[in-house]
N, C-alpha and C positions, 0 to 999 in steps of 0.2 A: 797566671793560665789564662783566665777570662778575660781581662784587660787587651792581650795579643789575639786571644778569639775576638772580643768586643773590634778592634782596630781592624780586623782583616776583614772582618764581616761590614763595616762602614767603610770599608777602601770595595770592597765586590760593588756595593749597595751605591757606590759613588759612581763606581765605576757602568754599572746596568744601566743608574740614571742616562751617564751621561751618552753611554750606544742609544738609551731609547729614545733622549732628544734627538742623536740626530739621525735614528730611524725615522722618526718621527718628521723630521722636517723632509727626508728623503721623499715617506711616502705621504706630503703635505705640497712636494715639489708639482710644480706643473707639468704634463705628460711631455714627453716627448715626441717633435711633429717629425714625420716619418722626411728622410731625405727627399729631397728635390729631382728630380727626375733631369730637368736641367740643373751644371752646378757649373760652377769657377773652374775653367782646370786651367788657364795660367794666363800671369799679368805680366807682359809687356812694358815696364813704367818706367823706364832710362833708355830710348829708342837710342841705335850707334850715330856716332859722329859728336860733332856742335850741336847743343841744343839750343838754333837759330830762327827757332819758329817758322821755317818753309813749313811746306805742307807735308813733302815727303819725311821732312825730319819729326811734322805730329802726329802721321799713317805711320810711323814708327813703333809708337807707341799706342799697345792695343791691349784689347781683354778676349779670349777664348773662353766660350762656354762649349757646354758638349752634350748631349743629349744624351742622357744613360739606357733609355727606355729604346724600345724595339718598334717604336709607333713614334708619330709626327705630332712635336708641342706646337700649339699656337700659343706664340711670344704677344700678342697685343696685347700693349698695357703691359707688361714686365719694365722693371725702371733699373738699370744699373749707374750707382752713386759710389761717389767715394766719399770721406769722412766731410768734408767741408762742405759738399750737399751737389758740388755740379753732378747734374742728372740727364742722361740718354732713357729716354723711353723710345721704346718699341712701338712702331706702328703694327699694321698688321704681317705676321711675318710668320711663313710654317717653319721649324728646325724638323729634318729631320730626324728617324732614329736612328741611333749612332752616329751623328753626325755633329759638324763643329760648324759655328760661325763667329768672327772675329768682328768684335767694334773697335774699329780704327779714330781716332781722338778728331782727326782731321778733315779735309774735304775728298769724295769721292762718288762713284756710281754707287747706286748699295745693289748689289744681287745676291744672291743666294746663298752662299758662304762667307760674304765683306760685309756690311753694315760701317753706314758713317757719321760723324757725331755732328762733323761740319764746323768744329772749335776753331777760333784762330789764336790759342795755346793750349800749354798742354795742362793735364787732369792727374794725372798720377803722380806723387811725389818720389822723385828718388830718394829720399832720407826717411822713408818708410809711411805707409799710408792703406788703408783698408777697399778693398771693391767690394761692395755691399749689390748682392742683387735681390731685389722684390719685385714680390706677383702683384699683380694689381691691385689689389687688397691692400696692400705698404709691408706686409709680413714680411717678413726675412727667408727669401730661396735658400741662401747661401752667401758665405761671406770667406775673402784672403787679403789675409794683414802680412805683411812685408817689415823688413828692418832695408838699411843702404847696403846689404851687401850683393853685389851680384847687378845685374839687367833688366833681369827677369822673375817669376816665383812659380813654382809647380804648387796647385794647389792641391 
């Protein structure tokens, strides 16, 4: 009986040690950052029709950002980028509270709800990619990943 008790005690002690190590790892982890007020809401990565690099086709590829707060947010210096490193940097631009802005890949006239990257080739991969929204400091505000299913992804 003593052997069984000793084996159980060792098993319990091992489980406690593992739980303690896991708990310690959780406690030692960096604190979670608060969710960004401006988030990636949707990515339309596969523009309608054939990918012929026309400006209309390029602008059919876009990322929708949404300001979840009630107050306007200045996006100057924010960066939107893909896994490869193609990067759109916002100039002085205020996104109203509870409002969206669409960042299109092609050329166009920037306004309060649509911004244009000005590229002549596609950014977002149809076979899977990740869109990153970064603060001016370089830290990640939000990100959204997808696979080849469908033509857009709600994040």
